[in-house]
N, C-alpha and C positions, 0 to 999 in steps of 0.2 A: 351279897348284892341285894339292894332294896327292891321290893316289888314295884312294878310300874303303876299299880292301882292299889288304893287303900280304902277300905270301907269307912264311912264316916256316919255316925248316928246323929240325926237331926233331933231337935228338942221335941218334935211331935211323934218321935218313934220311927219315922221313915229312915231308910238308909240310902245314901248316895255313894257312888264310887268316885274317889278323887284321884285323878291321873297326875303323875309328876309333871311339873312344868316343862322339863326338857323333853319329855315324851309328847306332851300336848302340842308343842311346836311342830313336830313332824306329822301330827294327825290333822292339821288344818286343811290340807287339800282333800282328805277323805271326808272331813266334816262338811265342806262345801258341796261335795258330791251328794252326801246324804240329804242336806237341806234342799238341794235341787230336786231330789227324788221324793220330796215331801215327807221326809223323816226328821221331824224337828227336835228329836231328843238332844238335850244340851250336852256340851262337853264341859265338865267341871274339873278344874285343875288347881294345883297349889303345891306347896312344898311341905314336907314333914307330915303328910296326910291330912293337912288342914285345907278346906276349900277356901280359895282366895279369889277366884274369878270364874266366869261362865261364858261360854261361847254359845250364842243362840241365833236363830235366823233373824235377819234384818227386819222383816215384816213384823215378827213378834216383838222385837225391841221397840219398833215404832208404836205399836199398840200399847205396850206397857208404859212407854214414855208419855204418850198422850194421857193415859189414865193417871199417871203420877203427877202430871202437870195440871190436871183439872182441879186446881185448888179451889176456885170459885164454886164449882159444882159441889165439891166435898164440903166446903164451909157452909153452903146453903143447906145441904142435907143435914149436916151436923147441927146447925142452928135450929132447924125445924124439929129434929128429934128432941133436942134439949127443951125447946118450947113446949112440945107435946108432953114430955115427961113431967114438966113442972106444972102442967095444967091438970086440975083435979077432975075435969070433965071425963065422961066415958070415952072409951077408945072409939076410933072410926074405922071403917072398912079399909083393908089394905089398898084397894084400888084408889080410894080417895087420898090416902097418904102418899102413895106413889105419884099420883098426878100433881100433888102440891110440890114435890121435890123434883119433878120433871122426869120420872122414870116411866117408860112404856113397858108394862108387864107383858104385852103381846109381842114385843120385839124378839125376833130370833137372835140367839146368841151363838156366835161362832166359838165353840169350845173344842175345835179339832186339834188345838195345840196341847190339850191336856189329856193325859192318859187316865182312864178310870183306875181307881184303886182296887 
């Protein structure tokens, strides 16, 4: 009988555990309880030990979706970096560069969804 979990090595060397799809279906109620208890560890599942999908808390998904949809902000930052790299002038302070692309370096960042390595 196949194991319910299979280790999967990511390109960066980290390892995740992939749960069989048939097992993951039965774990959904438990995952919801964990998310409600503020334990956002994702459920990674797929077949043949290959990660194919992830279940994450809805609030985390909304934040990730907003970041991914911020194409205008990304394009602006990317264009500004390209312009600066092409300019032979001396570099500027980080604070000035951040202000030009709209980043607030003093803004607190909610990193509670990410576990330290």
